[in-house]
PADREN-674330 format. One record per residue: x, y, z of N, C-alpha, C, O in turn. Coordinates in steps of 0.1 Angstrom, whole numbers. Example, Ala and Ser with C-alpha at 12.3 -4.5 7.8 and 13.67 -1.06 7.14 Angstrom:
# residues 2
<pt <132,-57,78>,<123,-45,78>,<132,-33,78>,<142,-33,85>>
<pt <128,-22,71>,<137,-11,71>,<129,0,79>,<134,11,80>>
This chain:
# residues 123
<pt <317,-359,-146>,<314,-347,-143>,<313,-339,-155>,<318,-342,-166>>
<pt <305,-329,-154>,<296,-321,-165>,<306,-313,-165>,<313,-312,-155>>
<pt <310,-305,-182>,<317,-295,-187>,<313,-285,-183>,<320,-277,-176>>
<pt <300,-285,-186>,<295,-266,-182>,<283,-271,-177>,<273,-275,-183>>
<pt <284,-273,-164>,<270,-273,-154>,<260,-264,-156>,<251,-267,-162>>
<pt <261,-252,-152>,<254,-240,-151>,<245,-243,-163>,<234,-248,-163>>
<pt <252,-240,-174>,<244,-238,-188>,<236,-251,-190>,<224,-249,-191>>
<pt <241,-266,-189>,<234,-279,-187>,<220,-276,-177>,<208,-276,-181>>
<pt <224,-272,-167>,<211,-272,-157>,<201,-264,-162>,<189,-267,-161>>
<pt <207,-252,-168>,<193,-240,-173>,<185,-246,-186>,<173,-242,-190>>
<pt <193,-254,-191>,<188,-261,-203>,<179,-273,-196>,<167,-274,-199>>
<pt <184,-278,-189>,<176,-288,-184>,<159,-288,-182>,<152,-297,-185>>
<pt <154,-276,-176>,<143,-277,-174>,<135,-273,-190>,<124,-269,-190>>
<pt <142,-273,-199>,<134,-271,-213>,<135,-283,-220>,<126,-288,-227>>
<pt <143,-288,-217>,<145,-303,-222>,<148,-318,-215>,<157,-319,-206>>
<pt <141,-328,-220>,<145,-340,-214>,<154,-352,-223>,<158,-362,-217>>
<pt <156,-349,-236>,<167,-353,-242>,<171,-343,-250>,<164,-334,-255>>
<pt <186,-347,-252>,<194,-335,-267>,<200,-350,-276>,<203,-362,-273>>
<pt <198,-343,-289>,<202,-350,-298>,<216,-352,-298>,<222,-342,-294>>
<pt <224,-363,-300>,<241,-364,-302>,<238,-361,-312>,<227,-364,-318>>
<pt <252,-351,-318>,<253,-347,-330>,<266,-336,-329>,<269,-329,-320>>
<pt <272,-339,-343>,<288,-329,-343>,<282,-318,-348>,<291,-311,-352>>
<pt <269,-312,-349>,<263,-300,-353>,<263,-289,-342>,<260,-292,-331>>
<pt <266,-277,-346>,<255,-267,-333>,<243,-269,-328>,<240,-268,-316>>
<pt <234,-272,-339>,<221,-268,-338>,<216,-285,-334>,<217,-295,-341>>
<pt <208,-284,-319>,<209,-299,-318>,<191,-298,-317>,<183,-289,-317>>
<pt <189,-309,-317>,<170,-313,-315>,<170,-316,-295>,<178,-323,-289>>
<pt <159,-310,-290>,<160,-313,-279>,<145,-318,-278>,<137,-312,-286>>
<pt <139,-328,-268>,<123,-329,-267>,<121,-327,-253>,<129,-333,-246>>
<pt <112,-320,-247>,<107,-322,-235>,<99,-336,-228>,<95,-346,-236>>
<pt <97,-336,-217>,<90,-349,-212>,<75,-354,-220>,<71,-366,-221>>
<pt <71,-344,-224>,<58,-343,-231>,<59,-348,-247>,<50,-352,-254>>
<pt <70,-348,-248>,<75,-356,-261>,<74,-344,-272>,<74,-348,-284>>
<pt <73,-332,-270>,<75,-322,-279>,<91,-317,-282>,<101,-316,-275>>
<pt <88,-313,-296>,<106,-309,-301>,<108,-297,-301>,<98,-290,-301>>
<pt <120,-291,-300>,<129,-279,-301>,<140,-278,-306>,<145,-287,-313>>
<pt <147,-267,-305>,<162,-263,-312>,<169,-256,-307>,<167,-244,-307>>
<pt <180,-262,-300>,<189,-251,-292>,<201,-251,-301>,<203,-260,-309>>
<pt <212,-241,-299>,<223,-241,-305>,<234,-245,-291>,<233,-239,-280>>
<pt <242,-254,-294>,<250,-260,-283>,<263,-257,-289>,<264,-265,-298>>
<pt <271,-249,-290>,<282,-244,-297>,<297,-246,-285>,<298,-238,-276>>
<pt <305,-255,-287>,<316,-254,-274>,<329,-253,-283>,<338,-260,-279>>
<pt <332,-246,-293>,<341,-248,-300>,<350,-234,-291>,<362,-236,-289>>
<pt <345,-225,-288>,<356,-219,-285>,<351,-213,-270>,<360,-217,-262>>
<pt <343,-207,-265>,<335,-205,-255>,<321,-209,-257>,<314,-206,-267>>
<pt <319,-216,-244>,<309,-227,-244>,<295,-214,-243>,<293,-205,-236>>
<pt <287,-220,-253>,<274,-210,-258>,<264,-222,-255>,<267,-233,-259>>
<pt <255,-221,-251>,<239,-228,-254>,<232,-219,-254>,<234,-212,-244>>
<pt <221,-216,-264>,<209,-205,-264>,<201,-217,-270>,<204,-226,-277>>
<pt <188,-211,-264>,<176,-218,-268>,<167,-210,-281>,<162,-198,-280>>
<pt <166,-219,-291>,<163,-208,-302>,<147,-212,-307>,<141,-204,-315>>
<pt <141,-224,-303>,<132,-228,-306>,<122,-237,-295>,<122,-250,-298>>
<pt <115,-232,-284>,<111,-236,-270>,<103,-254,-282>,<100,-256,-293>>
<pt <103,-262,-270>,<98,-277,-277>,<82,-274,-273>,<77,-273,-262>>
<pt <77,-272,-287>,<64,-272,-291>,<57,-279,-303>,<45,-279,-306>>
<pt <68,-285,-309>,<65,-292,-323>,<66,-310,-320>,<72,-317,-311>>
<pt <59,-312,-329>,<53,-326,-328>,<61,-336,-334>,<61,-349,-334>>
<pt <71,-326,-342>,<80,-336,-349>,<93,-323,-353>,<89,-311,-355>>
<pt <103,-326,-355>,<113,-318,-362>,<124,-325,-370>,<133,-331,-364>>
<pt <124,-325,-384>,<137,-327,-391>,<150,-320,-396>,<150,-308,-399>>
<pt <157,-324,-397>,<170,-320,-402>,<170,-321,-416>,<169,-332,-422>>
<pt <172,-311,-422>,<174,-309,-437>,<187,-319,-441>,<194,-325,-432>>
<pt <188,-320,-453>,<199,-326,-460>,<215,-314,-457>,<227,-316,-455>>
<pt <210,-306,-458>,<220,-297,-459>,<226,-291,-444>,<237,-286,-442>>
<pt <215,-295,-432>,<216,-290,-418>,<214,-275,-413>,<214,-271,-402>>
<pt <211,-268,-427>,<210,-254,-422>,<194,-256,-423>,<192,-246,-430>>
<pt <186,-258,-422>,<173,-255,-418>,<163,-271,-413>,<165,-281,-419>>
<pt <155,-270,-402>,<147,-278,-400>,<133,-278,-403>,<127,-268,-400>>
<pt <125,-290,-409>,<113,-290,-410>,<105,-294,-400>,<106,-306,-395>>
<pt <95,-283,-395>,<87,-284,-384>,<74,-289,-386>,<66,-285,-394>>
<pt <72,-299,-377>,<55,-302,-377>,<48,-301,-368>,<51,-307,-357>>
<pt <34,-293,-367>,<28,-290,-353>,<13,-292,-361>,<9,-286,-371>>
<pt <6,-301,-353>,<-9,-303,-357>,<-14,-309,-372>,<-24,-309,-379>>
<pt <-1,-314,-375>,<-5,-320,-391>,<-3,-311,-401>,<-5,-314,-412>>
<pt <3,-298,-398>,<8,-291,-408>,<25,-285,-406>,<31,-288,-396>>
<pt <30,-279,-414>,<45,-284,-415>,<51,-267,-422>,<46,-261,-431>>
<pt <63,-264,-413>,<66,-249,-413>,<83,-250,-417>,<87,-260,-423>>
<pt <90,-240,-414>,<104,-243,-422>,<110,-237,-412>,<103,-228,-408>>
<pt <123,-236,-403>,<131,-230,-398>,<146,-227,-403>,<151,-237,-407>>
<pt <152,-216,-403>,<163,-214,-410>,<177,-213,-396>,<179,-202,-391>>
<pt <183,-222,-393>,<193,-224,-386>,<202,-209,-388>,<206,-202,-379>>
<pt <204,-208,-400>,<219,-196,-403>,<213,-183,-395>,<219,-176,-388>>
<pt <197,-180,-399>,<190,-166,-401>,<185,-169,-385>,<182,-159,-379>>
<pt <183,-182,-376>,<176,-182,-363>,<167,-177,-365>,<166,-166,-359>>
<pt <156,-180,-373>,<143,-177,-374>,<134,-185,-378>,<140,-193,-384>>
<pt <117,-188,-378>,<108,-192,-383>,<110,-188,-396>,<110,-176,-395>>
<pt <111,-192,-409>,<111,-188,-423>,<97,-190,-430>,<92,-183,-438>>
<pt <90,-204,-424>,<74,-203,-429>,<68,-208,-420>,<72,-219,-416>>
<pt <60,-203,-414>,<50,-207,-404>,<43,-223,-406>,<38,-226,-417>>
<pt <43,-229,-396>,<32,-243,-396>,<20,-240,-401>,<10,-239,-394>>
<pt <19,-238,-416>,<3,-238,-422>,<6,-243,-434>,<-1,-239,-443>>
<pt <14,-251,-438>,<16,-256,-450>,<14,-270,-448>,<16,-275,-437>>
<pt <10,-281,-459>,<4,-290,-459>,<13,-302,-459>,<10,-314,-456>>
<pt <25,-297,-465>,<38,-304,-464>,<47,-294,-470>,<44,-283,-476>>
<pt <60,-298,-466>,<72,-295,-470>,<83,-307,-469>,<86,-314,-460>>
<pt <88,-305,-481>,<99,-315,-485>,<114,-311,-488>,<116,-299,-492>>
<pt <120,-314,-488>,<137,-312,-489>,<140,-319,-503>,<142,-331,-504>>
<pt <138,-307,-514>,<140,-312,-526>,<154,-318,-530>,<156,-329,-535>>
<pt <164,-309,-526>,<180,-311,-527>,<188,-300,-517>,<182,-291,-511>>
<pt <199,-302,-514>,<205,-293,-503>,<199,-280,-500>,<191,-283,-491>>
<pt <198,-269,-503>,<191,-259,-493>,<175,-253,-503>,<169,-242,-505>>
<pt <174,-266,-507>,<157,-261,-516>,<147,-267,-510>,<148,-279,-509>>
<pt <135,-260,-506>,<128,-268,-501>,<114,-268,-508>,<112,-257,-514>>
<pt <107,-274,-509>,<93,-272,-517>,<83,-273,-510>,<80,-285,-508>>
<pt <72,-262,-504>,<65,-259,-497>,<51,-261,-503>,<47,-253,-512>>
<pt <41,-272,-499>,<27,-273,-505>,<16,-268,-493>,<16,-272,-482>>
<pt <5,-256,-499>,<-7,-253,-492>,<-16,-258,-503>,<-16,-255,-515>>
<pt <-25,-268,-497>,<-37,-272,-507>,<-27,-274,-521>,<-17,-281,-521>>
<pt <-33,-266,-533>,<-27,-271,-546>,<-16,-263,-551>,<-9,-266,-560>>
<pt <-14,-250,-542>,<-3,-244,-548>,<11,-247,-539>,<12,-250,-527>>
<pt <23,-246,-549>,<40,-252,-549>,<44,-239,-545>,<37,-230,-550>>
<pt <53,-236,-538>,<65,-228,-538>,<78,-236,-533>,<79,-245,-525>>
<pt <88,-230,-540>,<98,-232,-536>,<112,-221,-526>,<117,-211,-531>>
<pt <116,-225,-513>,<123,-213,-507>,<140,-221,-503>,<143,-233,-502>>
<pt <146,-211,-502>,<159,-219,-495>,<161,-216,-480>,<153,-210,-474>>
<pt <172,-220,-476>,<173,-222,-458>,<173,-204,-451>,<170,-200,-440>>
<pt <175,-197,-459>,<175,-182,-458>,<160,-177,-458>,<156,-167,-452>>
<pt <155,-184,-465>,<138,-176,-464>,<136,-170,-474>,<126,-162,-475>>
<pt <146,-172,-487>,<142,-163,-501>,<132,-175,-508>,<134,-188,-508>>
<pt <119,-166,-516>,<117,-177,-522>,<121,-176,-538>,<122,-165,-544>>
<pt <124,-188,-543>,<127,-189,-555>,<119,-191,-565>,<110,-200,-563>>
<pt <119,-186,-576>,<111,-184,-590>,<119,-193,-597>,<131,-193,-596>>
<pt <113,-203,-605>,<115,-207,-618>,<108,-218,-624>,<110,-222,-635>>
């Protein structure tokens, strides 16, 4: 028996697989193998919200869980879960999670550091 059948059916047309995790932010995958992100909060009132449609080749959760590294066509971007928006578009050659909430984005020879809120860190 489904706990929230209406919401799951509505999400089902976008998601073929849903990540099993205790986090409110879950990775989803469509039938074409592309990934997206939804918010699935059942703590108070059941809330299911599509945050990113399934259009990315790969999505990796950060160490802190507040951000996701996006990969599309060989380029990388960053999604901030707390601000619920794409912080960095998929135009970087690499993005790595240095520690906790700090990310190193490389575009060619240029390197920049960001946090999961989208703030550029100057060090």
